[in-house]
LUMRO-229400 format. One record per residue (C-alpha): x, y, z; residue number from 1; residue in one letter. Coordinates in Angstrom, 1 decimal. Layout:
<pts>
+--------+--------+--------+------+------+
|     px |     py |     pz | resi | resn |
+--------+--------+--------+------+------+
|      X |      Y |      Z |  NUM |    A |
...
+--------+--------+--------+------+------+
</pts>
This chain:
<pts>
+--------+--------+--------+------+------+
|     px |     py |     pz | resi | resn |
+--------+--------+--------+------+------+
|  -14.1 |    3.4 |   19.7 |    1 |    M |
|  -16.2 |    3.3 |   22.9 |    2 |    T |
|  -19.9 |    2.6 |   22.8 |    3 |    R |
|  -20.8 |    6.2 |   23.8 |    4 |    A |
|  -18.5 |    7.5 |   21.1 |    5 |    R |
|  -19.9 |    5.1 |   18.5 |    6 |    R |
|  -23.4 |    6.3 |   19.2 |    7 |    Y |
|  -22.3 |    9.9 |   19.1 |    8 |    A |
|  -20.6 |    9.2 |   15.8 |    9 |    F |
|  -23.7 |    7.7 |   14.3 |   10 |    L |
|  -25.7 |   10.8 |   15.4 |   11 |    L |
|  -23.1 |   13.0 |   13.8 |   12 |    M |
|  -23.0 |   11.3 |   10.4 |   13 |    V |
|  -25.9 |   13.3 |    9.1 |   14 |    P |
|  -23.9 |   16.4 |    9.9 |   15 |    L |
|  -21.1 |   15.5 |    7.5 |   16 |    V |
|  -22.5 |   17.7 |    4.7 |   17 |    P |
|  -22.9 |   20.6 |    7.0 |   18 |    W |
|  -19.4 |   20.2 |    8.4 |   19 |    L |
|  -17.9 |   20.1 |    5.0 |   20 |    Q |
|  -20.0 |   23.0 |    3.8 |   21 |    L |
|  -18.7 |   25.1 |    6.7 |   22 |    R |
|  -15.1 |   24.2 |    6.0 |   23 |    V |
|  -15.5 |   24.8 |    2.2 |   24 |    D |
|  -17.2 |   28.2 |    2.8 |   25 |    R |
|  -14.3 |   29.1 |    5.0 |   26 |    S |
|  -11.9 |   28.4 |    2.3 |   27 |    L |
|  -13.4 |   31.0 |   -0.1 |   28 |    G |
|  -11.3 |   31.3 |   -3.3 |   29 |    E |
|   -8.9 |   28.7 |   -2.0 |   30 |    F |
|  -11.4 |   25.9 |   -2.1 |   31 |    R |
|  -10.1 |   22.9 |   -4.0 |   32 |    A |
|  -12.9 |   21.5 |   -6.2 |   33 |    Q |
|  -15.0 |   19.6 |   -3.7 |   34 |    N |
|  -11.9 |   18.5 |   -1.7 |   35 |    E |
|  -10.5 |   19.7 |    1.6 |   36 |    V |
|   -7.8 |   22.3 |    0.9 |   37 |    L |
|   -4.4 |   20.8 |    1.4 |   38 |    Y |
|   -3.1 |   23.8 |    3.4 |   39 |    L |
|   -5.6 |   23.2 |    6.2 |   40 |    W |
|   -4.2 |   21.6 |    9.4 |   41 |    S |
|   -5.7 |   19.7 |   12.3 |   42 |    G |
|   -5.1 |   22.6 |   14.6 |   43 |    E |
|   -7.2 |   24.9 |   12.4 |   44 |    Q |
|  -10.1 |   22.4 |   12.3 |   45 |    V |
|   -9.8 |   21.9 |   16.1 |   46 |    K |
|  -10.5 |   25.6 |   16.6 |   47 |    R |
|  -13.7 |   25.2 |   14.6 |   48 |    M |
|  -15.1 |   22.3 |   16.6 |   49 |    F |
|  -13.8 |   22.7 |   20.2 |   50 |    P |
|  -14.7 |   19.7 |   22.3 |   51 |    G |
|  -15.7 |   17.6 |   19.3 |   52 |    L |
|  -12.2 |   16.7 |   18.1 |   53 |    E |
|  -12.7 |   13.0 |   18.3 |   54 |    G |
|  -16.0 |   13.1 |   16.3 |   55 |    I |
|  -14.4 |   15.5 |   13.8 |   56 |    A |
|  -11.5 |   13.0 |   13.4 |   57 |    G |
|  -13.9 |   10.2 |   12.6 |   58 |    D |
|  -15.6 |   12.4 |   10.0 |   59 |    L |
|  -12.4 |   13.4 |    8.4 |   60 |    Y |
|  -11.3 |    9.8 |    8.3 |   61 |    W |
|  -14.5 |    9.0 |    6.3 |   62 |    L |
|  -13.6 |   11.8 |    4.0 |   63 |    R |
|  -10.1 |   10.4 |    3.6 |   64 |    T |
|  -11.3 |    7.0 |    2.7 |   65 |    V |
|  -13.9 |    8.4 |    0.2 |   66 |    Q |
|  -11.2 |   10.5 |   -1.4 |   67 |    Y |
|   -8.8 |    7.6 |   -1.7 |   68 |    F |
|  -11.5 |    5.3 |   -3.1 |   69 |    G |
|  -12.6 |    7.9 |   -5.8 |   70 |    R |
|   -9.1 |    8.5 |   -6.9 |   71 |    Q |
|   -8.0 |    4.8 |   -7.0 |   72 |    R |
|  -11.1 |    3.4 |   -8.7 |   73 |    L |
|  -12.7 |    6.2 |  -10.7 |   74 |    F |
|  -10.3 |    9.0 |  -11.4 |   75 |    A |
|   -9.1 |    9.0 |  -15.1 |   76 |    P |
|   -5.9 |   11.0 |  -14.1 |   77 |    G |
|   -5.3 |    9.8 |  -10.5 |   78 |    K |
|   -4.1 |   12.5 |   -8.1 |   79 |    R |
|   -3.4 |   11.8 |   -4.5 |   80 |    F |
|   -1.9 |   15.1 |   -3.4 |   81 |    E |
|   -4.7 |   15.7 |   -0.8 |   82 |    L |
|   -4.3 |   12.2 |    0.7 |   83 |    L |
|   -1.4 |   13.0 |    3.1 |   84 |    E |
|   -2.9 |   16.3 |    4.4 |   85 |    P |
|   -6.3 |   14.6 |    5.0 |   86 |    L |
|   -4.6 |   11.8 |    7.0 |   87 |    I |
|   -2.5 |   14.4 |    9.0 |   88 |    E |
|   -5.7 |   16.3 |    9.8 |   89 |    I |
|   -7.4 |   13.1 |   11.0 |   90 |    T |
|   -4.6 |   12.0 |   13.3 |   91 |    V |
|   -4.1 |   15.5 |   14.6 |   92 |    A |
|   -7.8 |   15.7 |   15.5 |   93 |    L |
|   -7.8 |   12.2 |   17.1 |   94 |    D |
|   -4.3 |   10.7 |   17.7 |   95 |    P |
|   -6.0 |    7.6 |   19.1 |   96 |    R |
|   -7.6 |    6.6 |   15.8 |   97 |    L |
|   -5.4 |    3.6 |   15.2 |   98 |    E |
|   -7.2 |    2.6 |   11.9 |   99 |    I |
|   -6.1 |    5.9 |   10.4 |  100 |    A |
|   -2.5 |    5.0 |   10.9 |  101 |    Y |
|   -2.9 |    1.4 |    9.6 |  102 |    R |
|   -5.0 |    2.2 |    6.5 |  103 |    Y |
|   -3.3 |    5.5 |    5.9 |  104 |    G |
|    0.2 |    4.0 |    5.8 |  105 |    S |
|   -1.0 |    1.6 |    3.1 |  106 |    I |
|   -2.7 |    4.3 |    1.0 |  107 |    F |
|    0.5 |    6.4 |    1.2 |  108 |    L |
|    3.1 |    3.6 |    0.6 |  109 |    C |
|    1.6 |    1.9 |   -2.4 |  110 |    E |
|    3.3 |    3.0 |   -5.6 |  111 |    P |
|    1.3 |    5.1 |   -8.0 |  112 |    Y |
|   -1.3 |    4.5 |   -9.5 |  113 |    P |
|   -2.4 |    2.0 |   -6.9 |  114 |    V |
|   -1.6 |    4.5 |   -4.1 |  115 |    G |
|    0.0 |    7.8 |   -3.5 |  116 |    A |
|    3.6 |    6.5 |   -4.0 |  117 |    G |
|    4.9 |    8.2 |   -0.9 |  118 |    E |
|    6.5 |    5.4 |    1.1 |  119 |    P |
|    8.6 |    7.7 |    3.3 |  120 |    E |
|    5.4 |    9.4 |    4.5 |  121 |    A |
|    3.6 |    6.1 |    5.0 |  122 |    G |
|    6.5 |    4.7 |    7.1 |  123 |    V |
|    6.7 |    7.9 |    9.1 |  124 |    D |
|    3.0 |    7.6 |    9.9 |  125 |    L |
|    3.5 |    4.1 |   11.2 |  126 |    L |
|    6.5 |    5.3 |   13.3 |  127 |    K |
|    4.2 |    7.8 |   15.0 |  128 |    R |
|    1.7 |    5.0 |   15.6 |  129 |    A |
|    4.4 |    2.9 |   17.4 |  130 |    T |
|    5.4 |    5.9 |   19.5 |  131 |    E |
|    1.8 |    6.3 |   20.6 |  132 |    R |
|    1.3 |    2.5 |   21.3 |  133 |    W |
|    4.9 |    1.4 |   22.2 |  134 |    P |
|    3.7 |   -2.0 |   23.5 |  135 |    Q |
|    1.9 |   -3.0 |   20.3 |  136 |    S |
|    4.0 |   -5.6 |   18.6 |  137 |    W |
|    1.5 |   -5.7 |   15.7 |  138 |    E |
|    2.1 |   -2.0 |   14.8 |  139 |    L |
|    5.9 |   -2.5 |   15.1 |  140 |    R |
|    5.7 |   -5.6 |   13.0 |  141 |    K |
|    3.9 |   -3.6 |   10.2 |  142 |    E |
|    6.5 |   -0.9 |   10.5 |  143 |    L |
|    9.2 |   -3.5 |    9.9 |  144 |    G |
|    7.3 |   -5.0 |    7.0 |  145 |    Y |
|    6.7 |   -1.6 |    5.3 |  146 |    F |
|   10.3 |   -0.6 |    5.9 |  147 |    T |
|   11.4 |   -3.7 |    4.0 |  148 |    Y |
|    8.7 |   -3.9 |    1.3 |  149 |    L |
|    8.4 |   -0.2 |    0.4 |  150 |    F |
|   11.8 |    1.3 |    1.4 |  151 |    L |
|   13.9 |   -1.8 |    0.6 |  152 |    G |
|   15.9 |   -1.3 |    3.9 |  153 |    D |
|   16.5 |   -4.8 |    5.1 |  154 |    A |
|   18.9 |   -3.8 |    7.9 |  155 |    L |
|   16.4 |   -1.3 |    9.5 |  156 |    E |
|   13.5 |   -3.7 |    9.0 |  157 |    A |
|   15.5 |   -6.4 |   10.8 |  158 |    R |
|   16.1 |   -4.1 |   13.7 |  159 |    R |
|   12.4 |   -3.1 |   14.0 |  160 |    I |
|   11.2 |   -6.7 |   13.9 |  161 |    L |
|   13.7 |   -7.7 |   16.6 |  162 |    L |
|   12.3 |   -5.0 |   18.7 |  163 |    E |
|    8.8 |   -6.2 |   18.0 |  164 |    A |
|    9.7 |   -9.8 |   18.9 |  165 |    S |
|   10.6 |   -8.7 |   22.4 |  166 |    K |
|    7.3 |   -7.1 |   23.2 |  167 |    L |
|    4.6 |   -8.9 |   25.3 |  168 |    P |
|    2.5 |  -11.3 |   23.2 |  169 |    G |
|    4.8 |  -11.2 |   20.1 |  170 |    A |
|    4.8 |  -14.5 |   18.2 |  171 |    P |
|    8.0 |  -16.5 |   18.2 |  172 |    Y |
|    8.5 |  -16.4 |   14.5 |  173 |    W |
|    9.2 |  -12.6 |   14.4 |  174 |    L |
|   12.7 |  -13.1 |   15.6 |  175 |    A |
|   13.3 |  -15.8 |   12.9 |  176 |    G |
|   11.9 |  -13.5 |   10.2 |  177 |    M |
|   14.2 |  -10.7 |   11.3 |  178 |    A |
|   17.1 |  -13.1 |   11.0 |  179 |    G |
|   16.4 |  -13.8 |    7.4 |  180 |    H |
|   16.0 |  -10.1 |    6.4 |  181 |    M |
|   19.6 |   -9.8 |    5.3 |  182 |    L |
|   19.6 |  -12.8 |    3.0 |  183 |    T |
|   19.7 |  -10.7 |   -0.2 |  184 |    R |
|   19.2 |  -13.7 |   -2.5 |  185 |    S |
|   15.9 |  -14.6 |   -0.9 |  186 |    G |
|   14.2 |  -11.2 |   -1.2 |  187 |    E |
|   11.3 |  -12.3 |   -3.2 |  188 |    R |
|   10.8 |  -15.3 |   -1.0 |  189 |    S |
|   10.9 |  -13.1 |    2.0 |  190 |    M |
|    8.4 |  -10.7 |    0.5 |  191 |    A |
|    6.1 |  -13.6 |   -0.2 |  192 |    R |
|    6.3 |  -14.7 |    3.4 |  193 |    Q |
|    5.5 |  -11.3 |    4.6 |  194 |    I |
|    2.5 |  -10.7 |    2.3 |  195 |    W |
|    1.1 |  -14.2 |    3.0 |  196 |    Q |
|    1.3 |  -13.5 |    6.8 |  197 |    E |
|   -0.4 |  -10.2 |    6.2 |  198 |    M |
|   -3.1 |  -11.8 |    4.1 |  199 |    F |
|   -3.7 |  -14.6 |    6.7 |  200 |    D |
|   -4.0 |  -12.1 |    9.6 |  201 |    H |
|   -5.4 |   -9.0 |    8.0 |  202 |    A |
|   -7.9 |   -7.2 |   10.2 |  203 |    Q |
|   -9.4 |   -5.1 |    7.4 |  204 |    Y |
|  -10.6 |   -6.0 |    3.9 |  205 |    D |
|   -8.4 |   -3.4 |    2.3 |  206 |    V |
|   -5.3 |   -4.9 |    3.8 |  207 |    M |
|   -6.3 |   -8.4 |    2.8 |  208 |    R |
|   -7.0 |   -7.3 |   -0.8 |  209 |    E |
|   -3.7 |   -5.4 |   -0.9 |  210 |    N |
|   -1.8 |   -8.5 |    0.3 |  211 |    A |
|   -3.7 |  -10.7 |   -2.2 |  212 |    R |
|   -2.7 |   -8.6 |   -5.1 |  213 |    M |
|    0.9 |   -8.4 |   -3.9 |  214 |    S |
|    1.0 |  -12.2 |   -3.8 |  215 |    L |
|   -0.3 |  -12.3 |   -7.3 |  216 |    Q |
|    2.3 |   -9.8 |   -8.4 |  217 |    R |
|    5.0 |  -12.0 |   -7.0 |  218 |    L |
|    3.5 |  -15.0 |   -8.8 |  219 |    D |
|    3.6 |  -12.9 |  -12.0 |  220 |    A |
|    7.3 |  -12.0 |  -11.4 |  221 |    L |
|    8.1 |  -15.7 |  -11.1 |  222 |    D |
|    6.3 |  -16.3 |  -14.4 |  223 |    M |
|    8.4 |  -13.5 |  -15.9 |  224 |    V |
|   11.6 |  -15.3 |  -14.9 |  225 |    D |
|   10.4 |  -18.6 |  -16.3 |  226 |    A |
|    9.3 |  -16.9 |  -19.6 |  227 |    L |
|   12.7 |  -15.1 |  -20.0 |  228 |    E |
|   14.4 |  -18.5 |  -19.5 |  229 |    G |
|   12.4 |  -19.9 |  -22.4 |  230 |    V |
|   13.1 |  -16.9 |  -24.5 |  231 |    V |
|   16.8 |  -17.2 |  -23.9 |  232 |    A |
|   16.8 |  -20.9 |  -24.8 |  233 |    E |
|   15.0 |  -20.2 |  -28.1 |  234 |    L |
|   17.4 |  -17.3 |  -28.8 |  235 |    E |
|   20.3 |  -19.7 |  -28.6 |  236 |    K |
|   18.6 |  -22.0 |  -31.0 |  237 |    Q |
|   17.5 |  -19.3 |  -33.6 |  238 |    L |
|   20.4 |  -16.9 |  -33.2 |  239 |    G |
|   17.8 |  -14.1 |  -32.5 |  240 |    R |
|   15.2 |  -13.2 |  -30.0 |  241 |    S |
|   11.7 |  -14.5 |  -30.7 |  242 |    P |
|    9.5 |  -12.0 |  -32.5 |  243 |    R |
|    6.7 |  -12.4 |  -30.0 |  244 |    S |
|    5.6 |  -14.6 |  -27.2 |  245 |    L |
|    3.2 |  -16.2 |  -29.7 |  246 |    E |
|    6.3 |  -17.6 |  -31.4 |  247 |    E |
|    7.1 |  -19.6 |  -28.3 |  248 |    L |
|    3.8 |  -21.4 |  -28.8 |  249 |    V |
|    4.3 |  -21.8 |  -32.6 |  250 |    E |
|    7.6 |  -23.6 |  -32.1 |  251 |    V |
|    6.2 |  -25.8 |  -29.3 |  252 |    G |
|    8.1 |  -24.2 |  -26.3 |  253 |    R |
|    4.8 |  -23.2 |  -24.7 |  254 |    L |
|    1.3 |  -24.8 |  -24.8 |  255 |    P |
|   -0.4 |  -21.4 |  -25.0 |  256 |    A |
|    0.2 |  -17.6 |  -24.9 |  257 |    V |
|    0.9 |  -16.8 |  -21.2 |  258 |    P |
|   -1.1 |  -14.4 |  -19.1 |  259 |    H |
|   -0.5 |  -13.2 |  -15.6 |  260 |    D |
|   -2.7 |  -14.3 |  -12.6 |  261 |    P |
|   -5.3 |  -11.6 |  -13.4 |  262 |    T |
|   -5.6 |  -12.8 |  -17.0 |  263 |    G |
|   -3.7 |   -9.9 |  -18.5 |  264 |    A |
|   -1.0 |  -10.5 |  -21.2 |  265 |    P |
|    2.6 |  -10.1 |  -20.4 |  266 |    F |
|    4.6 |   -7.4 |  -22.2 |  267 |    A |
|    7.5 |   -8.4 |  -24.4 |  268 |    Y |
|   10.3 |   -6.5 |  -26.1 |  269 |    D |
|   11.7 |   -8.5 |  -29.1 |  270 |    P |
|   14.7 |   -6.2 |  -29.3 |  271 |    A |
|   16.0 |   -7.2 |  -25.9 |  272 |    T |
|   14.1 |  -10.4 |  -25.1 |  273 |    G |
|   12.8 |   -8.9 |  -21.9 |  274 |    D |
|    9.4 |  -10.0 |  -20.5 |  275 |    V |
|    7.5 |   -7.9 |  -18.0 |  276 |    S |
|    4.1 |   -7.4 |  -16.4 |  277 |    I |
|    2.0 |   -5.5 |  -18.9 |  278 |    G |
|    0.8 |   -2.0 |  -18.1 |  279 |    Q |
|   -2.8 |   -3.1 |  -18.8 |  280 |    S |
|   -2.6 |   -5.5 |  -15.8 |  281 |    S |
|   -4.0 |   -4.6 |  -12.4 |  282 |    M |
|   -0.7 |   -6.0 |  -11.1 |  283 |    L |
|    1.5 |   -3.4 |  -12.9 |  284 |    W |
|    3.2 |   -0.7 |  -10.9 |  285 |    K |
|    6.6 |    0.8 |  -10.6 |  286 |    P |
|    9.1 |   -1.6 |   -9.1 |  287 |    D |
|    9.6 |   -1.5 |   -5.4 |  288 |    M |
|   13.2 |   -0.7 |   -4.4 |  289 |    A |
|   15.1 |   -3.9 |   -3.6 |  290 |    G |
|   12.1 |   -6.2 |   -3.6 |  291 |    V |
|   11.3 |   -8.8 |   -6.2 |  292 |    G |
|   12.0 |   -6.9 |   -9.5 |  293 |    R |
+--------+--------+--------+------+------+
</pts>
């Protein structure tokens, strides 16, 4: 954002309520309970504010972040159906707003209830970002990461990372990472490497926090594997599955009842002997295709 645009944006912030009121009034009976109607497009909003598309894009991006934050943190029944349309309006108004592509792809890709659970839409958003900034190895790298982490497509991710490695300024290790993408037995290890790199070099707090929780989830999955190993050993000894994880402590197989890195208890099914991340944990979410568990 240029200095002039930054000042203009600050001057426009007090107009956010007026802008939204004008949009909401225009919606009439189709207004969607204090949210922007999902049928609205960037082209329609452009016609309302000719010459101010960039500023309107900034304002819509603020609205998008607020909407995502309210749903993720406070909504009892999380609903993200307006997230993709809000992002689409934002980038239609200002296709140069790179932050909308970066943040928006994370918001869309993360499985419900952490995010919208729309990885195809999130990856498509990043694809459009790489088309707009074809020489950005960082954006192409993130596209490769998300293709692997959220779509589970190691072959396509490898191709994208190889492309990124050939761009000016790209780090040497991108080509090596691409070479390991097809090592199916090392998927969790590869996921850990990707998330750690994203955590170490995150430009925005939301990306760093997302990477941190993903690393904790991988740690929890490693703990699940270890616990299932202990359960299997005791099952051989007793001729039955343990009644609970507490029984592993009672017979001296564990020093204490295990918890995941956030302090939440693991879930256990005595009928099958399966251990999993508990749904009460902040780390619980539907499994990502092909990655980890």
